[in-house]
N, CA, C and O atoms as a CHARMM CRD file, in Angstrom:
* protein
*
  256
    1    1 UNK  N     11.33700 -11.25400  24.70000 PROA 1      0.00000
    2    1 UNK  CA    10.61200 -10.03800  24.38200 PROA 1      0.00000
    3    1 UNK  C     11.19900  -9.36500  23.14800 PROA 1      0.00000
    4    1 UNK  O     10.45700  -8.89300  22.28700 PROA 1      0.00000
    5    2 UNK  N     12.50900  -9.31900  23.05800 PROA 2      0.00000
    6    2 UNK  CA    13.14500  -8.71400  21.88100 PROA 2      0.00000
    7    2 UNK  C     12.87300  -9.55000  20.64100 PROA 2      0.00000
    8    2 UNK  O     12.74600  -9.02200  19.53700 PROA 2      0.00000
    9    3 UNK  N     12.78500 -10.86500  20.83600 PROA 3      0.00000
   10    3 UNK  CA    12.50100 -11.74700  19.71200 PROA 3      0.00000
   11    3 UNK  C     11.08300 -11.52200  19.18000 PROA 3      0.00000
   12    3 UNK  O     10.84900 -11.57700  17.97300 PROA 3      0.00000
   13    4 UNK  N     10.14800 -11.27200  20.08700 PROA 4      0.00000
   14    4 UNK  CA     8.76500 -11.01000  19.69300 PROA 4      0.00000
   15    4 UNK  C      8.67000  -9.69600  18.93400 PROA 4      0.00000
   16    4 UNK  O      7.92900  -9.59800  17.95500 PROA 4      0.00000
   17    5 UNK  N      9.41000  -8.68600  19.37400 PROA 5      0.00000
   18    5 UNK  CA     9.40300  -7.40300  18.69000 PROA 5      0.00000
   19    5 UNK  C      9.96600  -7.52300  17.28200 PROA 5      0.00000
   20    5 UNK  O      9.44500  -6.90900  16.35100 PROA 5      0.00000
   21    6 UNK  N     11.04000  -8.31900  17.11700 PROA 6      0.00000
   22    6 UNK  CA    11.60300  -8.53100  15.78000 PROA 6      0.00000
   23    6 UNK  C     10.59900  -9.24900  14.88100 PROA 6      0.00000
   24    6 UNK  O     10.45800  -8.91300  13.70500 PROA 6      0.00000
   25    7 UNK  N      9.90300 -10.23700  15.44000 PROA 7      0.00000
   26    7 UNK  CA     8.91200 -10.97000  14.66400 PROA 7      0.00000
   27    7 UNK  C      7.74400 -10.07100  14.27900 PROA 7      0.00000
   28    7 UNK  O      7.23900 -10.15300  13.15900 PROA 7      0.00000
   29    8 UNK  N      7.31100  -9.21300  15.20300 PROA 8      0.00000
   30    8 UNK  CA     6.23800  -8.26900  14.88700 PROA 8      0.00000
   31    8 UNK  C      6.63900  -7.31500  13.77400 PROA 8      0.00000
   32    8 UNK  O      5.84100  -7.03800  12.87900 PROA 8      0.00000
   33    9 UNK  N      7.86300  -6.81000  13.82200 PROA 9      0.00000
   34    9 UNK  CA     8.33200  -5.90200  12.77900 PROA 9      0.00000
   35    9 UNK  C      8.42400  -6.62300  11.44100 PROA 9      0.00000
   36    9 UNK  O      8.07000  -6.06600  10.40200 PROA 9      0.00000
   37   10 UNK  N      8.90200  -7.86800  11.47200 PROA 10     0.00000
   38   10 UNK  CA     8.99700  -8.65200  10.24300 PROA 10     0.00000
   39   10 UNK  C      7.61800  -8.88200   9.62700 PROA 10     0.00000
   40   10 UNK  O      7.44700  -8.73700   8.41600 PROA 10     0.00000
   41   11 UNK  N      6.63500  -9.23800  10.45400 PROA 11     0.00000
   42   11 UNK  CA     5.29200  -9.47200   9.92400 PROA 11     0.00000
   43   11 UNK  C      4.65800  -8.17800   9.41900 PROA 11     0.00000
   44   11 UNK  O      3.89500  -8.20400   8.45300 PROA 11     0.00000
   45   12 UNK  N      4.96200  -7.05000  10.05500 PROA 12     0.00000
   46   12 UNK  CA     4.47100  -5.76600   9.54300 PROA 12     0.00000
   47   12 UNK  C      5.06100  -5.46400   8.18000 PROA 12     0.00000
   48   12 UNK  O      4.35100  -5.01600   7.28000 PROA 12     0.00000
   49   13 UNK  N      6.36400  -5.70900   8.01900 PROA 13     0.00000
   50   13 UNK  CA     7.01600  -5.44300   6.73500 PROA 13     0.00000
   51   13 UNK  C      6.44000  -6.34000   5.64600 PROA 13     0.00000
   52   13 UNK  O      6.14100  -5.87100   4.54700 PROA 13     0.00000
   53   14 UNK  N      6.28400  -7.62000   5.94400 PROA 14     0.00000
   54   14 UNK  CA     5.74500  -8.55600   4.95500 PROA 14     0.00000
   55   14 UNK  C      4.30000  -8.19600   4.61200 PROA 14     0.00000
   56   14 UNK  O      3.93200  -8.17000   3.43700 PROA 14     0.00000
   57   15 UNK  N      3.49100  -7.92200   5.61400 PROA 15     0.00000
   58   15 UNK  CA     2.09700  -7.58300   5.37600 PROA 15     0.00000
   59   15 UNK  C      1.92400  -6.30600   4.58000 PROA 15     0.00000
   60   15 UNK  O      1.10600  -6.24500   3.66200 PROA 15     0.00000
   61   16 UNK  N      2.69700  -5.28100   4.93000 PROA 16     0.00000
   62   16 UNK  CA     2.61000  -4.02000   4.19600 PROA 16     0.00000
   63   16 UNK  C      3.08900  -4.17800   2.76300 PROA 16     0.00000
   64   16 UNK  O      2.49600  -3.60600   1.84800 PROA 16     0.00000
   65   17 UNK  N      4.15300  -4.94400   2.55100 PROA 17     0.00000
   66   17 UNK  CA     4.66400  -5.10700   1.18400 PROA 17     0.00000
   67   17 UNK  C      3.68000  -5.88500   0.31400 PROA 17     0.00000
   68   17 UNK  O      3.51900  -5.56800  -0.86500 PROA 17     0.00000
   69   18 UNK  N      3.02200  -6.89400   0.87400 PROA 18     0.00000
   70   18 UNK  CA     2.01200  -7.62600   0.10100 PROA 18     0.00000
   71   18 UNK  C      0.82800  -6.72600  -0.22500 PROA 18     0.00000
   72   18 UNK  O      0.33800  -6.73800  -1.35400 PROA 18     0.00000
   73   19 UNK  N      0.36500  -5.95100   0.74100 PROA 19     0.00000
   74   19 UNK  CA    -0.76800  -5.05500   0.51400 PROA 19     0.00000
   75   19 UNK  C     -0.41500  -3.96000  -0.48900 PROA 19     0.00000
   76   19 UNK  O     -1.24000  -3.61000  -1.33300 PROA 19     0.00000
   77   20 UNK  N      0.79700  -3.41800  -0.40900 PROA 20     0.00000
   78   20 UNK  CA     1.22700  -2.38200  -1.35600 PROA 20     0.00000
   79   20 UNK  C      1.32800  -2.96400  -2.76500 PROA 20     0.00000
   80   20 UNK  O      0.91000  -2.32100  -3.72700 PROA 20     0.00000
   81   21 UNK  N      1.87700  -4.16900  -2.89800 PROA 21     0.00000
   82   21 UNK  CA     1.95800  -4.80700  -4.21000 PROA 21     0.00000
   83   21 UNK  C      0.56700  -5.03000  -4.79700 PROA 21     0.00000
   84   21 UNK  O      0.35600  -4.83100  -5.99300 PROA 21     0.00000
   85   22 UNK  N     -0.37700  -5.44200  -3.96000 PROA 22     0.00000
   86   22 UNK  CA    -1.74300  -5.64500  -4.43000 PROA 22     0.00000
   87   22 UNK  C     -2.37100  -4.33000  -4.88700 PROA 22     0.00000
   88   22 UNK  O     -2.98600  -4.27300  -5.95200 PROA 22     0.00000
   89   23 UNK  N     -2.22000  -3.28000  -4.09300 PROA 23     0.00000
   90   23 UNK  CA    -2.83100  -1.99500  -4.44600 PROA 23     0.00000
   91   23 UNK  C     -2.22200  -1.40100  -5.71200 PROA 23     0.00000
   92   23 UNK  O     -2.94100  -0.85400  -6.54800 PROA 23     0.00000
   93   24 UNK  N     -0.90900  -1.50300  -5.85800 PROA 24     0.00000
   94   24 UNK  CA    -0.26100  -0.98200  -7.06100 PROA 24     0.00000
   95   24 UNK  C     -0.68000  -1.79600  -8.28000 PROA 24     0.00000
   96   24 UNK  O     -0.93000  -1.23800  -9.34800 PROA 24     0.00000
   97   25 UNK  N     -0.75700  -3.10900  -8.12000 PROA 25     0.00000
   98   25 UNK  CA    -1.22000  -3.94600  -9.22300 PROA 25     0.00000
   99   25 UNK  C     -2.64800  -3.63900  -9.60600 PROA 25     0.00000
  100   25 UNK  O     -2.98400  -3.61800 -10.79100 PROA 25     0.00000
  101   26 UNK  N     -3.48700  -3.40100  -8.62900 PROA 26     0.00000
  102   26 UNK  CA    -4.88400  -3.05400  -8.88700 PROA 26     0.00000
  103   26 UNK  C     -4.99400  -1.72700  -9.63600 PROA 26     0.00000
  104   26 UNK  O     -5.79400  -1.59700 -10.56200 PROA 26     0.00000
  105   27 UNK  N     -4.19800  -0.75600  -9.23800 PROA 27     0.00000
  106   27 UNK  CA    -4.25500   0.55300  -9.88900 PROA 27     0.00000
  107   27 UNK  C     -3.66900   0.50400 -11.29800 PROA 27     0.00000
  108   27 UNK  O     -4.16900   1.19000 -12.19000 PROA 27     0.00000
  109   28 UNK  N     -2.63100  -0.28400 -11.51700 PROA 28     0.00000
  110   28 UNK  CA    -2.01300  -0.30700 -12.84500 PROA 28     0.00000
  111   28 UNK  C     -2.81200  -1.12600 -13.84400 PROA 28     0.00000
  112   28 UNK  O     -2.67000  -0.90900 -15.04700 PROA 28     0.00000
  113   29 UNK  N     -3.64600  -2.05900 -13.39900 PROA 29     0.00000
  114   29 UNK  CA    -4.46000  -2.80300 -14.35500 PROA 29     0.00000
  115   29 UNK  C     -5.51900  -1.91800 -14.99100 PROA 29     0.00000
  116   29 UNK  O     -6.00300  -2.22400 -16.08000 PROA 29     0.00000
  117   30 UNK  N     -5.88700  -0.83000 -14.33500 PROA 30     0.00000
  118   30 UNK  CA    -6.86200   0.08400 -14.93000 PROA 30     0.00000
  119   30 UNK  C     -6.28600   0.82600 -16.13600 PROA 30     0.00000
  120   30 UNK  O     -7.03000   1.18800 -17.04700 PROA 30     0.00000
  121   31 UNK  N     -4.98800   1.05500 -16.15300 PROA 31     0.00000
  122   31 UNK  CA    -4.39200   1.81600 -17.25000 PROA 31     0.00000
  123   31 UNK  C     -4.11000   0.94200 -18.46300 PROA 31     0.00000
  124   31 UNK  O     -3.70300   1.46500 -19.50100 PROA 31     0.00000
  125   32 UNK  N     -4.31100  -0.35900 -18.37100 PROA 32     0.00000
  126   32 UNK  CA    -4.06900  -1.25700 -19.51000 PROA 32     0.00000
  127   32 UNK  C     -5.13600  -1.11400 -20.58600 PROA 32     0.00000
  128   32 UNK  O     -4.86700  -1.38900 -21.75500 PROA 32     0.00000
  129   33 UNK  N     -6.32100  -0.69400 -20.22300 PROA 33     0.00000
  130   33 UNK  CA    -7.40400  -0.56900 -21.18000 PROA 33     0.00000
  131   33 UNK  C     -7.19600   0.66600 -22.04800 PROA 33     0.00000
  132   33 UNK  O     -6.76600   1.71400 -21.56600 PROA 33     0.00000
  133   34 UNK  N     -7.50500   0.53000 -23.32400 PROA 34     0.00000
  134   34 UNK  CA    -7.35700   1.66400 -24.24000 PROA 34     0.00000
  135   34 UNK  C     -8.47200   2.68600 -24.05400 PROA 34     0.00000
  136   34 UNK  O     -8.31700   3.85000 -24.42300 PROA 34     0.00000
  137   35 UNK  N     -9.59100   2.25600 -23.48700 PROA 35     0.00000
  138   35 UNK  CA   -10.73300   3.16500 -23.33400 PROA 35     0.00000
  139   35 UNK  C    -10.60900   4.04300 -22.09100 PROA 35     0.00000
  140   35 UNK  O    -11.33000   5.03100 -21.96000 PROA 35     0.00000
  141   36 UNK  N     -9.71800   3.69900 -21.19200 PROA 36     0.00000
  142   36 UNK  CA    -9.54900   4.45900 -19.95600 PROA 36     0.00000
  143   36 UNK  C     -8.27300   5.28200 -20.07400 PROA 36     0.00000
  144   36 UNK  O     -7.19200   4.72900 -20.27800 PROA 36     0.00000
  145   37 UNK  N     -8.39000   6.58900 -19.94900 PROA 37     0.00000
  146   37 UNK  CA    -7.23500   7.47400 -20.02700 PROA 37     0.00000
  147   37 UNK  C     -6.60300   7.69600 -18.66800 PROA 37     0.00000
  148   37 UNK  O     -7.10900   7.24400 -17.64100 PROA 37     0.00000
  149   38 UNK  N     -5.47500   8.40900 -18.68800 PROA 38     0.00000
  150   38 UNK  CA    -4.75300   8.66600 -17.43800 PROA 38     0.00000
  151   38 UNK  C     -5.56100   9.55000 -16.50600 PROA 38     0.00000
  152   38 UNK  O     -5.52200   9.36500 -15.28900 PROA 38     0.00000
  153   39 UNK  N     -6.29400  10.51000 -17.05900 PROA 39     0.00000
  154   39 UNK  CA    -7.07400  11.40400 -16.19700 PROA 39     0.00000
  155   39 UNK  C     -8.22600  10.67100 -15.52200 PROA 39     0.00000
  156   39 UNK  O     -8.68900  11.09000 -14.46100 PROA 39     0.00000
  157   40 UNK  N     -8.69000   9.58200 -16.12500 PROA 40     0.00000
  158   40 UNK  CA    -9.74100   8.79400 -15.49000 PROA 40     0.00000
  159   40 UNK  C     -9.20300   8.00900 -14.29900 PROA 40     0.00000
  160   40 UNK  O     -9.92400   7.75300 -13.33500 PROA 40     0.00000
  161   41 UNK  N     -7.93700   7.63100 -14.37500 PROA 41     0.00000
  162   41 UNK  CA    -7.33600   6.79500 -13.33700 PROA 41     0.00000
  163   41 UNK  C     -6.63300   7.62900 -12.27600 PROA 41     0.00000
  164   41 UNK  O     -6.26200   7.09600 -11.23000 PROA 41     0.00000
  165   42 UNK  N     -6.44300   8.90400 -12.51100 PROA 42     0.00000
  166   42 UNK  CA    -5.72500   9.77000 -11.57400 PROA 42     0.00000
  167   42 UNK  C     -6.32700   9.76000 -10.16300 PROA 42     0.00000
  168   42 UNK  O     -5.56800   9.68900  -9.19600 PROA 42     0.00000
  169   43 UNK  N     -7.66000   9.82800 -10.00000 PROA 43     0.00000
  170   43 UNK  CA    -8.19200   9.74200  -8.63000 PROA 43     0.00000
  171   43 UNK  C     -7.86900   8.41200  -7.94300 PROA 43     0.00000
  172   43 UNK  O     -7.68300   8.36700  -6.72700 PROA 43     0.00000
  173   44 UNK  N     -7.80600   7.34000  -8.72100 PROA 44     0.00000
  174   44 UNK  CA    -7.45900   6.04400  -8.15200 PROA 44     0.00000
  175   44 UNK  C     -6.02400   6.06400  -7.64600 PROA 44     0.00000
  176   44 UNK  O     -5.74200   5.57200  -6.55300 PROA 44     0.00000
  177   45 UNK  N     -5.10900   6.63700  -8.44000 PROA 45     0.00000
  178   45 UNK  CA    -3.71100   6.73300  -8.00500 PROA 45     0.00000
  179   45 UNK  C     -3.58100   7.58100  -6.74300 PROA 45     0.00000
  180   45 UNK  O     -2.79600   7.25300  -5.85300 PROA 45     0.00000
  181   46 UNK  N     -4.34500   8.66500  -6.66200 PROA 46     0.00000
  182   46 UNK  CA    -4.29100   9.53600  -5.48500 PROA 46     0.00000
  183   46 UNK  C     -4.79100   8.77800  -4.25500 PROA 46     0.00000
  184   46 UNK  O     -4.17600   8.84000  -3.19000 PROA 46     0.00000
  185   47 UNK  N     -5.90400   8.06600  -4.40400 PROA 47     0.00000
  186   47 UNK  CA    -6.42800   7.29700  -3.27000 PROA 47     0.00000
  187   47 UNK  C     -5.48200   6.17800  -2.86200 PROA 47     0.00000
  188   47 UNK  O     -5.29000   5.93800  -1.67000 PROA 47     0.00000
  189   48 UNK  N     -4.89000   5.49300  -3.83000 PROA 48     0.00000
  190   48 UNK  CA    -3.94300   4.41700  -3.51000 PROA 48     0.00000
  191   48 UNK  C     -2.72200   4.97900  -2.77900 PROA 48     0.00000
  192   48 UNK  O     -2.21900   4.36100  -1.84100 PROA 48     0.00000
  193   49 UNK  N     -2.25400   6.13700  -3.20400 PROA 49     0.00000
  194   49 UNK  CA    -1.12600   6.77300  -2.52200 PROA 49     0.00000
  195   49 UNK  C     -1.46300   7.12700  -1.08200 PROA 49     0.00000
  196   49 UNK  O     -0.65300   6.92100  -0.17800 PROA 49     0.00000
  197   50 UNK  N     -2.66600   7.66100  -0.87200 PROA 50     0.00000
  198   50 UNK  CA    -3.09300   7.99600   0.48700 PROA 50     0.00000
  199   50 UNK  C     -3.23900   6.74200   1.35000 PROA 50     0.00000
  200   50 UNK  O     -2.84500   6.73100   2.51600 PROA 50     0.00000
  201   51 UNK  N     -3.80200   5.69700   0.77000 PROA 51     0.00000
  202   51 UNK  CA    -3.97900   4.45300   1.52200 PROA 51     0.00000
  203   51 UNK  C     -2.62900   3.86400   1.90400 PROA 51     0.00000
  204   51 UNK  O     -2.45100   3.41300   3.03500 PROA 51     0.00000
  205   52 UNK  N     -1.68200   3.86300   0.98100 PROA 52     0.00000
  206   52 UNK  CA    -0.35100   3.32200   1.26800 PROA 52     0.00000
  207   52 UNK  C      0.33800   4.14600   2.35300 PROA 52     0.00000
  208   52 UNK  O      0.95000   3.58500   3.26200 PROA 52     0.00000
  209   53 UNK  N      0.24200   5.46200   2.26300 PROA 53     0.00000
  210   53 UNK  CA     0.85500   6.31600   3.29300 PROA 53     0.00000
  211   53 UNK  C      0.22100   6.08500   4.66100 PROA 53     0.00000
  212   53 UNK  O      0.92800   6.01200   5.66600 PROA 53     0.00000
  213   54 UNK  N     -1.10700   5.97000   4.70900 PROA 54     0.00000
  214   54 UNK  CA    -1.78000   5.73400   5.98000 PROA 54     0.00000
  215   54 UNK  C     -1.41900   4.36600   6.55600 PROA 54     0.00000
  216   54 UNK  O     -1.26600   4.22100   7.76900 PROA 54     0.00000
  217   55 UNK  N     -1.28600   3.37000   5.68800 PROA 55     0.00000
  218   55 UNK  CA    -0.93700   2.03300   6.15800 PROA 55     0.00000
  219   55 UNK  C      0.47000   2.00800   6.74100 PROA 55     0.00000
  220   55 UNK  O      0.69700   1.40700   7.79200 PROA 55     0.00000
  221   56 UNK  N      1.40900   2.65200   6.07000 PROA 56     0.00000
  222   56 UNK  CA     2.78900   2.70500   6.57100 PROA 56     0.00000
  223   56 UNK  C      2.84700   3.50700   7.87100 PROA 56     0.00000
  224   56 UNK  O      3.56500   3.13300   8.79800 PROA 56     0.00000
  225   57 UNK  N      2.09400   4.61000   7.94200 PROA 57     0.00000
  226   57 UNK  CA     2.07700   5.41500   9.16400 PROA 57     0.00000
  227   57 UNK  C      1.54700   4.61000  10.34600 PROA 57     0.00000
  228   57 UNK  O      2.11300   4.64500  11.43800 PROA 57     0.00000
  229   58 UNK  N      0.45000   3.88300  10.11200 PROA 58     0.00000
  230   58 UNK  CA    -0.14400   3.12500  11.21000 PROA 58     0.00000
  231   58 UNK  C      0.73600   1.95100  11.63300 PROA 58     0.00000
  232   58 UNK  O      0.78600   1.60800  12.81400 PROA 58     0.00000
  233   59 UNK  N      1.42300   1.33800  10.68100 PROA 59     0.00000
  234   59 UNK  CA     2.20900   0.15500  11.00600 PROA 59     0.00000
  235   59 UNK  C      3.54300   0.49500  11.65700 PROA 59     0.00000
  236   59 UNK  O      4.00500  -0.23900  12.53000 PROA 59     0.00000
  237   60 UNK  N      4.17000   1.59700  11.24600 PROA 60     0.00000
  238   60 UNK  CA     5.54700   1.84900  11.70000 PROA 60     0.00000
  239   60 UNK  C      5.73900   3.12100  12.50200 PROA 60     0.00000
  240   60 UNK  O      6.57600   3.15000  13.40300 PROA 60     0.00000
  241   61 UNK  N      4.99600   4.16600  12.20500 PROA 61     0.00000
  242   61 UNK  CA     5.29200   5.47200  12.80200 PROA 61     0.00000
  243   61 UNK  C      4.44000   5.74400  14.03300 PROA 61     0.00000
  244   61 UNK  O      4.93700   6.27300  15.02800 PROA 61     0.00000
  245   62 UNK  N      3.16600   5.38800  13.97600 PROA 62     0.00000
  246   62 UNK  CA     2.24900   5.70100  15.05600 PROA 62     0.00000
  247   62 UNK  C      2.65000   4.98500  16.35100 PROA 62     0.00000
  248   62 UNK  O      2.90500   3.78100  16.35700 PROA 62     0.00000
  249   63 UNK  N      2.70000   5.74500  17.43700 PROA 63     0.00000
  250   63 UNK  CA     2.99700   5.17500  18.75800 PROA 63     0.00000
  251   63 UNK  C      1.68300   4.71900  19.38800 PROA 63     0.00000
  252   63 UNK  O      0.67000   5.41700  19.33600 PROA 63     0.00000
  253   64 UNK  N      1.72700   3.54100  19.97800 PROA 64     0.00000
  254   64 UNK  CA     0.48800   2.97500  20.52800 PROA 64     0.00000
  255   64 UNK  C      0.28900   3.37000  21.97600 PROA 64     0.00000
  256   64 UNK  O     -0.70300   2.98000  22.59200 PROA 64     0.00000
């Protein structure tokens, strides 16, 4: 049982880190264009921050 809990925590960490890397990469590719300014991408950064916080809360903090 303890081994299963460790494996579950490990898979949560790996899954969250892959998803966070994808979301950050997605948000930063928008700022590479010269036609898109920082104020245009600001709502995307805010949404990505909220999504990352909600994902971490659901995976680690929320009691089931």
